[in-house]
N, C-alpha and C positions, 0 to 999 in steps of 0.2 A: 414552501417554507424550508429553509435549510436548518437541519438539526445541528446544534453545536457538536463539535468533535471533542471528546474528552482529551485533554492535553497528554495524559499518560498513554493513550492509544496512538495519538499522532506521533509522539516521541518514539514509542516502540516500533511503529511501522517505519518511521524514518530510519531507525537503526537497522532494521531488517533489510530495507532497500540498500542502505550503504554496504551492508555485509554481503549481500548476494551480488551486488554490482561491482564491488571492490572500490567504490568511490568514497573518499574521505572529505570531499569538498561540497557535499550537499548543503543547501541552506537549512536553517532551523526549521523544525516541523511546522511552525506557524506560518512560514512563508511558502510552503509547498502546496497550499490549498488548491490552486488552479493548475498545478503541474501535471502534465500527462506522463504516465509511467514510462512509455516507450520514447515518445518524441522529446520531452523535456528532461527526463531523468536518465535517458539512455539505456533503459533495460531492453535486452534482446529477448527472444522467445525462451531461451534456456533460463535466463535470469527470472523471467516471469514465473516459469514452472517452479524454480527454486524458491521464489518468494511465496508462492501459494503453499508449498510444502511447509515452509518455515512458519507461516501464519497458522496453519493447522497445528503444527508441532508445538509452537511456543504460546499461542493464544487460544488454541482449541476451537478455532473457527474454520470450517471447510468453505472455501470459495470455489464455485464452479469453474472448471478449467476454461470454459468458453466465455465467461462473463467479461474478462478483460479484452479478449479478441472481438467481442461484439460491442465493445465500447461502453457497456453499462458501468463498469468499474475501472475504466481506463484513467480516470482522474484520481489523484491522490486523495482528495476530499471524499469522493464517492466510495472509494475502497475503505478509507478510514471510518466512514459512517457505517458501512456495511459490517465491518469488524466490530465496531462499538455496539451496534444493535444486537449482535449475536454472542459477544464475549460474555462469559459467565464469571 
């Protein structure tokens, strides 16, 4: 069962992705559910590291460095759910 992603988390995560990637053409957060961070959104390894740092800094959630590499959190929706479950 897929847990709904709070819109405020999805919007904030989208903004962080746009910021670290330098892209201003990302679709709305609600349309990114099945997007892969590297393949679809174009994040490279440095972008991913910066994104994880910003998630920790801005949202107070530590994401394991290898979670995206191991594809557990490679999808926008999975990462957003992970952050939502741990954000306080």
